[in-house]
KOLPAGU-570961 format. One line per 3 residues: number of its first residue (from 1); for each residue x, y, z of C-alpha. Coordinates in steps of 0.001 Angstrom, whole numbers, plus 500000, padded with zeros to 6 digits. Layout:
<pts>
NUM = X:Y:Z ~ ...
</pts>
This chain:
<pts>
1 = 220771:573611:670164 ~ 219759:572411:667023 ~ 219361:568285:668134
4 = 216762:569789:670520 ~ 215229:572120:668457 ~ 214313:569322:666202
7 = 213320:567029:668741 ~ 210744:569463:669861 ~ 209691:569834:666533
10 = 209266:566363:665840 ~ 207377:565835:669158 ~ 204556:568466:668413
13 = 202769:566125:665931 ~ 203524:563326:668126 ~ 201694:565261:671495
16 = 198940:565970:669375 ~ 198014:562774:668536 ~ 198521:562006:672572
19 = 196352:564626:673785 ~ 193249:563012:671609 ~ 193767:560216:674171
22 = 192614:561876:677277 ~ 189064:561247:675898 ~ 189371:557471:676119
25 = 187725:555318:678999 ~ 190386:553988:681556 ~ 191855:550442:680915
28 = 193490:549877:684254 ~ 192516:551034:687989 ~ 194971:552793:689733
31 = 196114:549657:691881 ~ 196555:547472:688848 ~ 198715:549358:686041
34 = 202139:547670:686428 ~ 205419:549032:684898 ~ 208960:547067:685224
37 = 212247:548408:684498 ~ 215256:546320:684114 ~ 218050:548964:685435
40 = 217996:552304:687209 ~ 219083:554904:684210 ~ 215778:553717:682417
43 = 213718:553464:685603 ~ 214710:556583:686792 ~ 213004:558038:683530
46 = 210084:556003:683771 ~ 209994:557166:687687 ~ 209754:560788:686191
49 = 207060:560102:683780 ~ 205013:558272:686412 ~ 204969:560800:689632
52 = 201750:560738:691236 ~ 201158:556905:690658 ~ 202302:554133:692141
55 = 205515:554432:689896 ~ 207479:551539:688041 ~ 209350:548407:689853
58 = 213077:548047:689448 ~ 214619:544661:688718 ~ 218316:545160:689153
61 = 218983:546448:692733 ~ 221878:548022:694559 ~ 225198:546931:694320
64 = 225114:544958:691144 ~ 225161:545205:687557 ~ 223204:543403:685000
67 = 226203:541550:683921 ~ 226000:539350:687138 ~ 222443:539445:687874
70 = 219594:536773:688569 ~ 216007:537176:689142 ~ 214544:535842:692409
73 = 211236:534002:692386 ~ 209095:536785:693063 ~ 210575:538946:690426
76 = 209844:536503:688217 ~ 206081:536547:689226 ~ 206025:539988:689021
79 = 207233:539848:685480 ~ 204019:537851:684496 ~ 201928:540146:686726
82 = 203435:543256:684346 ~ 201233:545081:682251 ~ 204862:547042:680652
85 = 208141:545639:680888 ~ 211139:547926:679616 ~ 214594:546538:679153
88 = 217361:547725:676936 ~ 218153:544374:675223 ~ 220097:540913:675193
91 = 223408:542554:674661 ~ 223102:543859:678373 ~ 220607:541919:680036
94 = 220857:538496:679258 ~ 219393:537124:682375 ~ 215842:538480:680816
97 = 215788:536477:677536 ~ 214139:533532:678634 ~ 211985:534940:680956
100 = 210350:537312:678841 ~ 210142:534976:675665 ~ 208098:532854:678048
103 = 205231:535872:678861 ~ 202216:535765:676892 ~ 201049:538269:674743
106 = 199257:540684:677248 ~ 202418:541306:678636 ~ 204316:544676:676450
109 = 207726:544149:676341 ~ 209779:547230:674956 ~ 213453:546434:673645
112 = 214914:549964:673867 ~ 217632:548802:671562 ~ 215059:547781:668967
115 = 213484:551106:669154 ~ 214060:552583:665545 ~ 214182:556134:667175
118 = 216999:555409:669262 ~ 220777:556362:668058 ~ 222002:552623:668648
121 = 225687:552108:668105 ~ 227585:549478:667004 ~ 229824:547650:669257
124 = 233551:548828:668983 ~ 234169:545187:669492 ~ 231969:543773:666968
127 = 230155:545674:664357 ~ 227109:543082:664262 ~ 226575:543701:667854
130 = 224892:546669:669603 ~ 226601:548769:672364 ~ 224038:549088:675084
133 = 225164:551958:676688 ~ 222366:554222:675030 ~ 221418:556468:678017
136 = 224873:558006:678022 ~ 223746:560025:675557 ~ 221062:562760:676456
139 = 219804:563365:673378 ~ 218496:559335:673302 ~ 217114:559800:676441
142 = 215181:562876:674951 ~ 213610:560632:672219 ~ 212946:558067:674729
145 = 210697:560404:677007 ~ 208513:560741:674212 ~ 208415:556806:673194
148 = 207628:555757:677021 ~ 205199:558926:677363 ~ 203100:557471:674145
151 = 203400:553844:675833 ~ 201914:555010:679211 ~ 199033:556898:677796
154 = 197849:554463:675559 ~ 198322:551611:678035 ~ 196638:554085:680980
157 = 194636:556303:679340 ~ 192634:557649:682456 ~ 195989:558963:683708
160 = 197055:560116:680058 ~ 196971:564029:681292 ~ 199145:563160:684360
163 = 202002:561514:681929 ~ 201740:564261:679285 ~ 202378:566786:682222
166 = 205347:564701:683496 ~ 206529:564586:680276 ~ 206698:568438:679701
169 = 208908:568823:683063 ~ 211003:565973:682203 ~ 211550:567435:678648
172 = 212580:570796:679657 ~ 214829:569799:682629 ~ 216471:567062:679864
175 = 216895:569763:677327 ~ 218917:571815:680395 ~ 221119:569110:681080
178 = 222026:568213:677448 ~ 222819:572063:677187 ~ 225142:571996:680471
181 = 227144:569048:679196 ~ 227611:570353:675755 ~ 229039:573642:677360
184 = 231235:571986:680098 ~ 232906:569659:677367 ~ 233806:572867:674781
187 = 237124:572958:674392 ~ 237970:569324:675479 ~ 237967:567054:672576
190 = 240298:564417:673505 ~ 241355:562751:676625 ~ 244386:561007:678185
193 = 242411:558163:680099 ~ 242280:554856:679673 ~ 238704:552901:680294
196 = 238967:549642:681978 ~ 235458:548788:680215 ~ 233624:550248:677051
199 = 230654:552023:678443 ~ 231462:555475:677326 ~ 231096:555477:673154
202 = 227841:557211:673302 ~ 229055:559934:675797 ~ 232260:560290:673449
205 = 229921:560625:670602 ~ 227843:563350:672245 ~ 230353:565188:673438
208 = 233487:564851:671206 ~ 235594:563499:673374 ~ 237769:560557:673170
211 = 239103:558325:675774 ~ 242489:556879:674120 ~ 242578:553453:675669
214 = 240166:550261:676237 ~ 240723:547290:678162 ~ 237689:545287:678116
217 = 234682:545054:676484 ~ 232787:543831:679468 ~ 232639:541563:682314
220 = 231367:538833:680065 ~ 234550:538688:677711 ~ 238021:538030:678808
223 = 240801:540880:678093 ~ 242905:540361:675179 ~ 246645:539653:676127
226 = 248046:541957:673624 ~ 245864:544748:674575 ~ 246816:544118:678055
229 = 250379:544281:677432 ~ 249988:547384:675166 ~ 247899:549182:677928
232 = 250477:547817:680445 ~ 253518:549521:678143 ~ 251907:552585:678170
235 = 251099:553401:681550 ~ 254649:552435:682423 ~ 255652:555106:680285
238 = 253412:557611:681383 ~ 251088:557914:678551 ~ 247560:557590:680437
241 = 246786:560405:683022 ~ 244144:558032:684781 ~ 242228:554782:684656
244 = 238728:554770:684554 ~ 236774:552174:686461 ~ 233109:551081:686677
247 = 231506:550958:690180 ~ 230643:547385:691027 ~ 232477:545760:687771
250 = 235197:543778:688971 ~ 238709:544261:686952 ~ 240491:540829:687560
253 = 243203:541773:685156 ~ 244001:544878:686689 ~ 247185:543973:688674
256 = 248353:542700:685388 ~ 247594:546162:683307 ~ 248848:548409:686117
259 = 252162:546777:687303 ~ 254373:548803:689176 ~ 252880:552003:687448
262 = 251413:554667:689646 ~ 247951:555898:688149 ~ 245228:557773:689131
265 = 241868:555459:689513 ~ 238316:557563:688832 ~ 235307:555397:689307
268 = 232408:555803:686804 ~ 229190:554631:687899 ~ 226795:554248:684654
271 = 224538:552066:686272 ~ 223755:554504:689057 ~ 224755:552291:691875
274 = 225668:554941:694357 ~ 222589:556720:693843 ~ 218930:556212:695263
277 = 216483:554874:692582 ~ 213930:557320:691620 ~ 213128:560361:689135
280 = 216605:562401:690255 ~ 219095:559235:689761 ~ 219513:559695:685834
283 = 220601:563364:686764 ~ 223192:562182:689543 ~ 224259:559936:687361
286 = 225252:561871:684201 ~ 226492:565005:686595 ~ 228874:562037:688149
289 = 230218:561027:684980 ~ 230773:564280:683633 ~ 232600:565213:686897
292 = 234812:561991:687022 ~ 235433:562303:683038 ~ 236319:566476:683299
295 = 238793:565468:686495 ~ 240836:562690:684269 ~ 241165:564964:681425
298 = 242496:567908:683470 ~ 244790:566114:685319 ~ 247593:567067:682896
301 = 250171:565221:684168 ~ 251753:562674:681842 ~ 253705:562867:678713
304 = 250660:562643:676109 ~ 249638:566043:678242 ~ 252737:567384:677649
307 = 253815:566819:674208 ~ 249692:567520:672542 ~ 249996:570405:670264
310 = 253583:570890:671168 ~ 254972:570519:667460 ~ 256690:573721:666645
313 = 255355:575329:663088 ~ 258131:576899:660988 ~ 259110:580302:662443
316 = 258013:582455:659903 ~ 254179:581437:660289 ~ 254051:582661:663996
319 = 254269:586173:665038 ~ 254228:589644:663222 ~ 253527:593099:663481
322 = 250827:594537:665887 ~ 249521:597272:668007 ~ 247598:596474:671168
325 = 247116:598184:674592 ~ 248451:596704:678043 ~ 246454:596586:680905
328 = 247609:600199:681836 ~ 246712:601721:678782 ~ 250117:601768:677385
331 = 250462:601429:673331 ~ 252405:597980:672801 ~ 253657:596754:669600
334 = 255653:593938:668319 ~ 259102:595841:668713 ~ 258346:595833:672621
337 = 258699:592237:672699 ~ 262233:592299:671749 ~ 264983:591970:674219
340 = 263688:588844:676256 ~ 262087:585538:675968 ~ 258330:586139:675833
343 = 255507:583420:676392 ~ 252359:584604:675000 ~ 248692:583132:675544
346 = 245502:583664:674298 ~ 241949:583693:676028 ~ 239539:586107:678018
349 = 238897:587243:681572 ~ 235487:585779:681677 ~ 236916:582223:680738
352 = 235566:579929:683305 ~ 238537:577172:683657 ~ 240969:576876:681015
355 = 242570:580662:681062 ~ 242769:580719:685015 ~ 244416:577065:685115
358 = 246954:578027:682256 ~ 247595:581419:683956 ~ 247955:579705:687552
361 = 250329:577212:685846 ~ 252533:579703:684235 ~ 252542:581763:687621
364 = 253675:578421:689522 ~ 256375:577463:686680 ~ 257942:580909:686962
367 = 258159:581238:690650 ~ 259947:577828:690459 ~ 262405:579439:687842
370 = 264172:582039:690077 ~ 266176:584315:688626 ~ 265872:582908:684998
373 = 262212:584042:685282 ~ 263706:587402:684634 ~ 264647:586551:681022
376 = 261073:586133:680325 ~ 258272:588415:680107 ~ 254541:586707:679998
379 = 251880:588311:678007 ~ 247897:587517:677917 ~ 246237:588544:674747
382 = 242615:588770:675043 ~ 240532:587254:672296 ~ 237269:588961:673756
385 = 238197:592546:673162 ~ 234128:593368:673465 ~ 234108:592700:677126
388 = 238022:592746:678241 ~ 239102:596486:678166 ~ 241802:598085:679652
391 = 240491:598285:682887 ~ 238798:594787:682810 ~ 242224:593235:681989
394 = 244100:595600:684647 ~ 241965:593713:687256 ~ 242458:590456:686032
397 = 246086:590056:685280 ~ 246431:591065:689377 ~ 245448:587881:690272
400 = 248187:586055:688680 ~ 251893:586458:688191 ~ 253200:589947:689122
403 = 255136:590613:685881 ~ 252152:589541:683797 ~ 250969:591803:680897
406 = 247566:591821:679694 ~ 246855:592896:676220 ~ 243561:593903:674200
409 = 242976:596012:671394 ~ 240291:596412:668664 ~ 238319:593515:667166
412 = 240201:594010:663650 ~ 243586:593967:665345 ~ 242659:590893:667525
415 = 241869:588839:664441 ~ 245095:590173:662680 ~ 247352:588988:665799
418 = 245152:585417:666282 ~ 246121:584659:662482 ~ 249454:585724:663046
421 = 249765:582654:665952 ~ 247168:580530:663743 ~ 245045:581119:667088
424 = 241399:580180:666373 ~ 238646:581495:668180 ~ 235010:581457:668308
427 = 231842:583293:670043 ~ 228979:581043:671606 ~ 225962:581885:673008
430 = 223782:579120:674338 ~ 219991:579144:673929 ~ 218318:580973:676267
433 = 221390:582995:677910 ~ 221840:586728:678111 ~ 223442:587995:674833
436 = 226510:589405:676967 ~ 227103:585661:678710 ~ 228149:584285:675728
439 = 231734:582297:676176 ~ 234882:582244:673862 ~ 235706:578862:672531
442 = 239949:579055:671836 ~ 243305:577774:671358 ~ 244858:576782:674526
445 = 248390:576521:673850 ~ 251089:579099:674929 ~ 253623:580507:672542
448 = 257679:580383:673784 ~ 259463:583466:671758 ~ 262842:584335:671428
451 = 264154:587854:672107 ~ 264299:588632:668478 ~ 261006:588050:668106
454 = 261175:584639:666312 ~ 259058:581753:667410 ~ 260653:578734:669263
457 = 257729:576312:670449 ~ 254540:576189:671870 ~ 253005:574515:675000
460 = 250090:572311:675316 ~ 246892:573237:677840 ~ 247166:570633:680521
463 = 251064:570861:680936 ~ 251745:571060:684551 ~ 254145:573560:686367
466 = 256892:571346:686743 ~ 256720:570002:683050 ~ 256649:573648:681976
469 = 259693:574447:683925 ~ 261798:571427:682273 ~ 260615:572435:678583
472 = 261526:576104:679670 ~ 265493:574966:680907 ~ 265660:573295:677163
475 = 265327:576352:675335 ~ 266336:579068:677798 ~ 270128:578596:679486
</pts>
């Protein structure tokens, strides 16, 4: 990934300089070097970097968020004894503003949002304010790893070699997580969820996602009445597939928002409240965030999901002449598609989720149509002819609808057919993967064609079997 490569390149000079610190005398005894972190995600990164030491102290403990936190007397004293304090900034941890301002110069206070190397986004509610949820972009954490390593090595030079070793291990683990997250979100470019609190801006930008609705900025601000009414109306109309909440962040206006509408609720945990503090917490937090959002976006049972990509193009723009081989080795041309309605999907047999989901949806829909299904012939056209041979296609289509026909062909013919249907696809090989383990990004829509070969409409990926049945019934008597 280009971002990671740039990070590695920019880190080389920094690390060479840091290695010089290995020769410096000890500044602190092992039992007197104290590092304090404000919240769990930051504490987790410091815990990884400080493996083999007493580790950092965490301020905001289990079951609460920075928005409703107050320091106890012992924590106030611990701040005065600390050598380094790492916090996000006043936008998030207001409870720390006065205590930190009162500390002497002997305590190093590191405000992450003030670091020019960190990508800090403006608030979507007030551009003069900063969005504090920087850690939900793993590339920010990759930068932060080097920043914190430098601070630790300078402040505790006797253990600089330990921090350097921990940094290298954490860096590789974080780079691998970043690759997995980007891979996991290929093809999910927008969503039909509504988030009660605006915590996901960094995540959305990092992984090309878009949560369509927002209710409130944070628990510190009152919900705007007009925004609340708009969300309630769209929920009632089935516009959203799920509501994204935050663990341990109360939603006082939730009854007014939802009314009588039934909505799937999914709980994010941006502060890691449900996870044990320590080196693994950040990874658990990000994996949980990924799973919750993907489950939400794949729900696909809303009016929006059914209408995405469903605008029909002009008939002359879809379809045309072709020659392909079916999964039994028989030549198939556009003439063979005459006489029945056809549903055509593009994909590939190595597809991890989109294609199996679409084909299973089609199978269930056709089974619900009863005798009407006899009027429809489904086709699955591979966009991966290098791996999808006739034999591979034959095994694959057998897992789905009994009448499904798989089509493959030469690379040039597949390109030709894809252009006829305005289908886009691209081979993607992740860094470090075997050459034959690539994935194919591709258009996930399906196309309904008339018995004379003309285009009727297309259906969006994510449509439910029942919605597909209803759509088909609109066009097939």
